[in-house]
N, C-alpha and C positions, 0 to 999 in steps of 0.2 A: 812081255821077251819074245825075243828071237830068239835064233840058234846060226843067222848067217849062210846058212845054208839054201842059197837061190831058188827057187819052184817054177819061176816063168819070169821072161823078159816079157815086157809090156813098152808099149809106147803112148807117148804125151802126145796126144793128138790137138788137144784145144788147151791155150791158157788163159782165162777170163780176169783179167784185171777187178777187183774189188776193191774200196775204200779201207777195210783192214786184212789187204793181202791179196788173195789170189785163190782163183778155184780150176784144178786141172783137169781135163778130160784123159784117165788111161783107158785103151783097148790092151784085152789081155781075154787071155784063156783060163786063168785061174780058176780051180773049182771052187764048189760050197765055200760063195761068201756070199755074205750080205750086208747091208745098212744097219752101221753101227760095229761093222768087226775093223780092228786092226790090222792092218798091212804096213809092213816095212817096204819105202819105196827110195831105191837109190841109197838106202841107209837110214832113211828116216820114217819113223813113227807117224801114220798117216791112221786117218778115219776116213771108214766108207761113208760121206754124205748124202751120193745117189747113185743110184744102180738101174741103169738100162740096157738088158742084154749082156754082152762082151765087155759096155764099156762103163769103167768106176768114173765116179768122181767125189773126190777130196779138196776139201779146203784145206789152203795153205796161207799160216798164219806170217804177217809180218816179221814178226821175229827169226820162224822158220826157216823165212826168204834168205834172212839176214847174214844166217850162217850155217848155207847149204850151198850148195851148188846145183845142178843141171833139174831143178824143178819150178826154174821160170821159163821152159821154154819149149818147143815139142823134142821128140827125139826118145832114146829106149829108157828103157828103166829096168834094172830089178825089183823082183816082187819076192815076198815071203808073208807066208802069212802066219800072228801069231803063237805061238807055241800054246796046245794044250798041256793039262794036268796025265801024263803018262808018257806022253811025246820024247821020242829019241832024243837025244843033246847031243848031235852030230855033230856040230863045228863048236864055237863057243857061245858065252851067255850073252846077247846082245839086248841092248835096251832100246835101241832105235832113235835115242838121241845122238847127233851129229854132234862130236866136240870141236872139230876144226875143219878146212879146208886144204887139202895140199895137193902137190905138184907134183906130176910125173919129170922126171928127169930123164930116164929114159927106160927104152919098151925095146931088150934087145933079143930077139929067136935066139935058144940053146937048144938044140937040133929040135924034139917037135914041142917043147914049153918054150919060156918066155923069163926075163928076168927082170920086173920092174921094179925101176930105182924110183922111192918117192923122196920130196923135200916135204919134210913134217914141220910145221907151225912151233915155234920157239917152244910156245907152253904146254905142249903135247910127247916133246922129245924127252923128258923122263922119263916117262910112261911106256915109251918102245922100247922090247928088250931083243935081245936075241932067245929067239925060238917060244918067244912071246906073240900073245894072238892081236892081232889089230884087223878093226874092218875097216874094207875100202867100199866105197859105194854098195854097201850090204851086206857084201860078202866074207865071210869070214876067213883068214889069211895067216899062216905063220910066217914070220919074220925071221929071215936068214943072219942075215945082220945089221947089227942096228950103228950108229956111231956117225958123227959131225954133220947131224941135223937129217942124214937120208937115211931111211930105211930100207932093204934088198929084199925083195919076196920073190918065192920060184913059184911063176903060174902053171900046174900042169894041163895036159891037154882038155881031160874033162870043165875043170874050171874054165875055159878058156873056149868050150862050147855052149856051157848053159849059162853062162853072163853076160853084162854086154862089156868086161874086160879086156875081151878082144881086140875091142873096138878104140881102145884107147893110143895116144903117139904123146912124144914128147911138150910137154905146155901144157897137157889137160888138166883139170881141174877135179878132183875126188873129195867127197865126203870122208873121214875119216872119225872113227868112233873106236876109243882106245878101251883096251881090254878091263872089262869090271874089278875084276881082281887084281888088278895092276892100280886103278885108282884106289881103292880100299887099301891095300896095302902098302903106299905110299902114304896117304893120309893117317893112317895108323904111325908110321913112323917118325912122319911129321908132327906130331900130336893136331892134328887140322881135323877139325870138324866137317868140312866143306860139303 
Protein backbone atom coordinates (compact mmCIF):
# COMPACT_ATOMS: atom_id res chain seq x y z
CA UNK A 1 0.00 0.00 0.00
CA UNK A 2 1.01 3.59 -0.66
CA UNK A 3 -0.25 7.07 0.21
CA UNK A 4 0.16 8.91 -3.09
CA UNK A 5 2.69 11.27 -1.48
CA UNK A 6 5.66 11.24 -3.86
CA UNK A 7 9.05 10.84 -2.16
CA UNK A 8 11.30 11.40 -5.17
CA UNK A 9 11.33 11.99 -8.90
CA UNK A 10 13.33 9.36 -10.72
CA UNK A 11 14.26 8.92 -14.34
CA UNK A 12 13.75 5.86 -16.53
CA UNK A 13 17.15 5.66 -18.21
CA UNK A 14 16.77 2.40 -20.09
CA UNK A 15 13.99 0.11 -21.31
CA UNK A 16 15.00 -3.44 -22.23
CA UNK A 17 12.29 -5.30 -24.16
CA UNK A 18 11.72 -8.90 -23.11
CA UNK A 19 9.39 -11.65 -24.32
CA UNK A 20 7.10 -11.26 -21.29
CA UNK A 21 7.31 -7.46 -20.96
CA UNK A 22 10.32 -5.29 -20.24
CA UNK A 23 12.93 -4.39 -17.64
CA UNK A 24 13.29 -0.72 -16.84
CA UNK A 25 16.27 0.95 -15.20
CA UNK A 26 15.36 3.92 -13.00
CA UNK A 27 17.91 6.38 -11.64
CA UNK A 28 16.87 7.72 -8.24
CA UNK A 29 18.07 9.10 -4.93
CA UNK A 30 15.29 7.23 -3.06
CA UNK A 31 16.87 6.18 0.27
CA UNK A 32 16.77 2.85 2.11
CA UNK A 33 15.58 0.57 -0.67
CA UNK A 34 16.60 -3.01 -1.39
CA UNK A 35 15.88 -5.81 -3.82
CA UNK A 36 12.35 -7.13 -3.30
CA UNK A 37 10.90 -3.81 -2.07
CA UNK A 38 7.64 -2.58 -3.62
CA UNK A 39 7.90 0.90 -5.14
CA UNK A 40 5.10 2.92 -6.71
CA UNK A 41 6.53 4.03 -10.07
CA UNK A 42 4.32 6.60 -11.84
CA UNK A 43 1.31 5.06 -10.11
CA UNK A 44 2.16 1.38 -10.69
CA UNK A 45 3.37 -0.93 -7.93
CA UNK A 46 6.62 -2.56 -9.09
CA UNK A 47 9.19 -4.75 -7.31
CA UNK A 48 12.90 -3.93 -7.28
CA UNK A 49 14.54 -6.76 -9.22
CA UNK A 50 18.11 -5.43 -9.11
CA UNK A 51 19.98 -2.50 -7.61
CA UNK A 52 23.29 -0.96 -8.65
CA UNK A 53 24.13 2.24 -6.79
CA UNK A 54 21.41 4.77 -7.61
CA UNK A 55 20.03 2.62 -10.43
CA UNK A 56 17.00 0.43 -9.65
CA UNK A 57 15.73 -2.18 -12.08
CA UNK A 58 12.11 -3.32 -12.31
CA UNK A 59 10.48 -6.05 -14.39
CA UNK A 60 7.29 -4.73 -15.98
CA UNK A 61 4.82 -7.36 -17.21
CA UNK A 62 2.94 -7.17 -20.50
CA UNK A 63 -0.28 -6.75 -18.49
CA UNK A 64 1.13 -3.72 -16.65
CA UNK A 65 2.40 -2.21 -19.89
CA UNK A 66 -1.03 -2.73 -21.50
CA UNK A 67 -2.92 -0.80 -18.80
CA UNK A 68 -0.45 2.01 -18.02
CA UNK A 69 1.38 4.83 -19.73
CA UNK A 70 4.93 6.11 -19.29
CA UNK A 71 6.64 2.87 -18.24
CA UNK A 72 7.67 1.92 -21.77
CA UNK A 73 10.03 4.80 -22.53
CA UNK A 74 12.72 6.99 -20.92
CA UNK A 75 11.49 9.91 -18.85
CA UNK A 76 10.78 11.29 -15.39
CA UNK A 77 8.67 9.22 -12.98
CA UNK A 78 7.15 9.75 -9.53
CA UNK A 79 8.41 7.33 -6.87
CA UNK A 80 7.12 6.29 -3.45
CA UNK A 81 8.18 3.50 -1.11
CA UNK A 82 5.44 1.27 0.31
CA UNK A 83 3.86 2.02 3.67
CA UNK A 84 5.13 0.37 6.83
CA UNK A 85 3.01 -0.28 9.87
CA UNK A 86 2.89 2.95 11.89
CA UNK A 87 3.70 5.27 8.94
CA UNK A 88 1.50 8.39 8.74
CA UNK A 89 -1.20 8.30 6.08
CA UNK A 90 -0.99 11.80 4.65
CA UNK A 91 -2.57 11.20 1.26
CA UNK A 92 -5.11 8.43 0.72
CA UNK A 93 -4.86 4.65 0.43
CA UNK A 94 -3.27 3.78 -2.91
CA UNK A 95 -2.73 0.20 -4.07
CA UNK A 96 -0.49 0.92 -7.05
CA UNK A 97 -2.89 -0.96 -9.35
CA UNK A 98 -3.62 1.43 -12.22
CA UNK A 99 -7.31 1.35 -13.17
CA UNK A 100 -7.02 3.19 -16.46
CA UNK A 101 -5.30 5.85 -18.51
CA UNK A 102 -6.72 9.37 -18.58
CA UNK A 103 -5.93 12.28 -20.88
CA UNK A 104 -5.10 15.89 -20.02
CA UNK A 105 -7.78 18.16 -21.49
CA UNK A 106 -6.29 21.39 -20.15
CA UNK A 107 -3.47 22.56 -17.89
CA UNK A 108 -4.28 26.14 -16.95
CA UNK A 109 -2.14 28.28 -14.62
CA UNK A 110 -4.23 30.19 -12.06
CA UNK A 111 -1.93 32.34 -9.94
CA UNK A 112 0.74 30.04 -8.52
CA UNK A 113 -1.47 26.96 -8.91
CA UNK A 114 -2.64 25.05 -11.96
CA UNK A 115 -6.13 23.84 -12.82
CA UNK A 116 -5.77 20.35 -14.29
CA UNK A 117 -8.73 19.01 -16.27
CA UNK A 118 -8.67 15.31 -17.11
CA UNK A 119 -10.76 13.17 -19.43
CA UNK A 120 -11.54 10.07 -17.34
CA UNK A 121 -12.23 6.72 -19.05
CA UNK A 122 -15.96 5.93 -19.15
CA UNK A 123 -15.68 2.83 -16.94
CA UNK A 124 -14.08 4.87 -14.12
CA UNK A 125 -16.31 7.95 -14.15
CA UNK A 126 -18.80 6.72 -11.54
CA UNK A 127 -15.95 6.47 -9.01
CA UNK A 128 -14.73 10.06 -9.47
CA UNK A 129 -16.66 12.47 -7.25
CA UNK A 130 -16.32 16.03 -6.00
CA UNK A 131 -14.03 16.19 -2.95
CA UNK A 132 -13.07 12.55 -3.48
CA UNK A 133 -9.55 11.27 -4.01
CA UNK A 134 -7.94 10.33 -7.32
CA UNK A 135 -4.39 9.09 -7.84
CA UNK A 136 -2.78 10.62 -10.96
CA UNK A 137 0.63 9.24 -11.98
CA UNK A 138 1.10 8.09 -8.37
CA UNK A 139 0.07 11.41 -6.81
CA UNK A 140 -2.81 11.63 -4.31
CA UNK A 141 -5.11 14.45 -5.39
CA UNK A 142 -8.52 15.85 -4.43
CA UNK A 143 -11.14 16.27 -7.15
CA UNK A 144 -12.64 19.80 -7.21
CA UNK A 145 -15.31 19.02 -9.78
CA UNK A 146 -16.46 15.92 -11.62
CA UNK A 147 -18.92 15.46 -14.44
CA UNK A 148 -19.36 14.99 -18.18
CA UNK A 149 -16.37 12.67 -18.24
CA UNK A 150 -13.98 15.23 -16.76
CA UNK A 151 -12.29 15.66 -13.42
CA UNK A 152 -10.96 19.08 -12.38
CA UNK A 153 -8.11 19.19 -9.90
CA UNK A 154 -6.21 22.13 -8.41
CA UNK A 155 -2.45 21.52 -8.32
CA UNK A 156 -0.79 23.59 -5.59
CA UNK A 157 2.79 24.90 -5.94
CA UNK A 158 4.23 22.22 -3.62
CA UNK A 159 2.72 19.40 -5.69
CA UNK A 160 4.02 20.99 -8.89
CA UNK A 161 7.50 21.27 -7.35
CA UNK A 162 7.91 17.72 -6.00
CA UNK A 163 6.18 15.63 -8.71
CA UNK A 164 6.27 15.18 -12.47
CA UNK A 165 2.82 16.79 -12.82
CA UNK A 166 4.35 20.18 -13.64
CA UNK A 167 5.44 18.67 -16.98
CA UNK A 168 1.91 17.85 -18.13
CA UNK A 169 0.32 19.50 -21.16
CA UNK A 170 -2.94 19.07 -23.06
CA UNK A 171 -3.02 15.68 -24.76
CA UNK A 172 -0.68 14.00 -22.27
CA UNK A 173 -1.74 10.61 -20.93
CA UNK A 174 -1.71 9.82 -17.20
CA UNK A 175 -2.13 6.74 -15.03
CA UNK A 176 -5.29 6.82 -12.90
CA UNK A 177 -6.21 4.87 -9.80
CA UNK A 178 -9.61 5.45 -8.27
CA UNK A 179 -10.12 5.79 -4.54
CA UNK A 180 -10.30 2.38 -2.83
CA UNK A 181 -13.14 3.50 -0.57
CA UNK A 182 -15.18 4.65 -3.60
CA UNK A 183 -14.53 1.31 -5.30
CA UNK A 184 -15.84 -0.72 -2.37
CA UNK A 185 -18.80 1.56 -1.65
CA UNK A 186 -19.84 1.28 -5.30
CA UNK A 187 -19.39 -2.52 -5.26
CA UNK A 188 -21.47 -2.77 -2.09
CA UNK A 189 -24.26 -0.59 -3.48
CA UNK A 190 -24.42 -2.46 -6.77
CA UNK A 191 -24.27 -5.86 -5.07
CA UNK A 192 -21.10 -6.68 -7.04
CA UNK A 193 -18.36 -8.84 -5.62
CA UNK A 194 -15.69 -7.70 -8.08
